C-alpha positions in Angstrom: 4.9 -18.7 8.6 5.0 -15.2 7.2 7.9 -12.9 8.2 5.3 -10.2 8.9 3.4 -12.3 11.5 5.6 -11.1 14.3 8.4 -8.6 13.9 11.2 -8.0 16.4 12.2 -4.3 16.4 15.6 -3.3 17.8 16.0 0.4 18.5 17.3 3.1 20.9 15.9 3.9 24.3 17.1 7.5 24.3 14.6 10.4 24.2 17.3 12.9 23.2 17.3 12.1 19.5 16.2 13.9 16.4 12.5 13.9 15.5 13.4 12.3 12.1 14.1 9.0 14.0 11.1 9.3 16.3 8.9 9.9 13.3 10.3 6.8 11.6 9.6 4.7 14.6 6.0 6.0 14.7 5.5 5.3 11.0 6.9 1.7 11.4 4.6 1.0 14.4 1.5 2.2 12.5 2.4 0.1 9.4 3.0 -3.0 11.5 -0.4 -2.6 13.1 -2.0 -2.0 9.7 -0.5 -5.3 8.5 -1.6 -7.1 11.7 2.0 -7.8 12.6 2.7 -8.4 16.3 5.5 -6.2 17.6 8.2 -8.0 19.6 10.5 -5.6 21.3 12.6 -4.8 24.4 9.6 -3.8 26.6 10.6 -0.2 27.4 8.4 2.9 27.4 11.1 5.4 26.6 12.9 6.5 23.4 12.1 5.0 20.0 11.3 1.8 21.8 8.3 3.4 23.5 7.3 5.3 20.3 7.1 2.2 18.2 5.2 0.3 20.9 2.7 3.2 21.4 2.2 3.5 17.7 1.3 -0.2 17.3 -1.0 -0.1 20.3 -2.7 3.2 19.3 -3.3 1.7 15.8 -5.1 -1.4 17.2 -2.1 -3.8 17.0 -0.6 -6.2 19.4 2.7 -5.8 21.2 4.8 -8.2 23.3 7.5 -6.5 25.4 10.3 -8.5 26.9 12.5 -6.9 29.6 14.8 -8.2 32.3 14.0 -7.3 35.9 17.0 -5.1 36.4 16.1 -3.0 33.4 12.4 -2.8 34.2 12.9 0.4 36.2 15.9 1.7 34.2 14.2 1.6 30.8 10.8 2.1 32.4 8.9 -1.1 31.5 5.9 -0.3 29.4 2.6 -0.9 31.3 0.2 -0.6 28.4 1.1 -3.5 26.1 -0.8 -6.6 25.0 1.8 -8.6 26.9 4.9 -7.7 29.1 7.3 -10.5 30.0 9.8 -9.9 32.7 12.9 -12.1 32.4 15.7 -12.9 34.8 18.5 -11.6 32.6 19.5 -10.2 29.2 20.3 -13.6 27.7 16.8 -14.9 28.4 15.3 -11.6 27.1 17.2 -11.8 23.8 16.6 -15.5 23.3 12.8 -15.0 23.9 12.7 -12.1 21.5 14.5 -14.2 18.8 12.2 -17.2 19.4 8.9 -15.2 19.3 9.8 -13.2 16.1 9.6 -14.2 12.5 11.8 -11.3 11.4 14.0 -8.5 12.7 14.0 -4.8 11.9 16.9 -2.7 13.1 16.1 1.0 13.7 18.6 3.7 14.7 20.0 3.0 18.2 23.0 2.8 20.4 25.5 0.1 21.4 22.7 -2.2 22.5 21.0 -2.0 19.2 24.4 -2.8 17.4 24.9 -5.8 19.7 21.4 -7.1 19.0 21.9 -6.7 15.2 25.3 -8.4 15.2 24.0 -11.3 17.4 21.1 -12.0 15.0 23.3 -11.7 11.9 25.9 -14.0 13.5 23.2 -16.5 14.5 21.9 -16.5 10.9 25.5 -16.9 9.5 25.9 -20.0 11.7 22.6 -21.4 10.6 20.9 -21.0 14.0 17.9 -19.2 12.3 16.8 -18.3 8.8 14.7 -15.2 9.6 14.9 -12.0 7.6 16.9 -9.1 9.0 16.2 -5.6 7.7 18.2 -2.5 8.6 16.0 0.6 8.6 18.6 3.1 7.4 16.8 6.3 8.4 18.5 9.5 7.2 21.7 7.5 6.4 22.1 6.5 10.0 23.5 3.0 9.3 25.6 4.0 6.2 28.9 3.6 8.3 27.7 0.1 9.5 27.1 -1.1 6.0 30.4 0.3 4.8 32.2 -1.4 7.7 30.6 -4.8 6.8 31.5 -4.2 3.1 35.1 -3.5 4.2 35.2 -6.7 6.3 34.2 -8.6 3.2 36.7 -6.8 0.9 39.5 -7.6 3.4 38.4 -11.2 3.6 37.4 -11.2 7.3 33.8 -12.0 6.1 32.6 -13.9 3.1 30.8 -12.3 0.2 27.7 -14.2 0.9 27.5 -12.6 4.4 26.2 -9.5 2.7 23.0 -11.3 1.9 22.3 -12.1 5.6 20.4 -8.8 5.8 18.8 -6.2 3.6 18.7 -2.4 3.9 15.6 -0.2 3.6 15.2 3.6 3.7 11.4 3.7 4.0 8.8 1.9 6.0 7.2 0.7 2.7 10.5 -0.9 1.7 10.6 -2.7 5.0 7.2 -4.2 4.5 7.9 -5.1 0.9 11.2 -6.8 1.9 9.4 -8.8 4.6 6.5 -9.7 2.4 8.9 -11.1 -0.3 11.4 -12.8 2.0 11.6 -16.6 1.9 9.3 -18.1 4.6 11.4 -18.7 7.7 11.2 -22.0 9.6 10.3 -20.0 12.7 12.9 -21.8 14.8 16.0 -20.7 16.7 18.3 -23.7 16.9 18.6 -24.9 20.5 22.3 -25.8 20.0 23.2 -22.1 20.6 21.4 -21.8 24.0 
């Protein structure tokens, strides 16, 4: 199964961010639709989340949003998607997103985006999935994160090979290229974790 078949995008839900991040989200959404990639994301209609989803839908693509009941109102669940799944809790949401996606792209975001990235990297480290993870380093947003991980490796808290658990891209075209050339994932998330 191609890593581009369904792409899970993690990103921020804030509207109070620079246009450079909003534009990057829109470009990614358009490019995913162009490549007939189904977007899997957190189901909100606000912030970069909403921008990516709208761009995919407006470009003729397909979107699956997954949002827990308690966040449906808070993050304003998107009502104009191909599919909106309401879950009971965050764990069910995140697990469904991981199961439905063949790859993960991490746009700029807040604490929740960081948590989602680290969860997927950790799951990959533990062999629970083998799906590609791409950090979209818009405007150097994730420089400090990459530096931190490199520091963990240099201080022996993480292994050198952990650096290959993800890749970094600075443009939408780089993301597509990295996903197109990634090894074909098995498509499974090991049940031993859930």
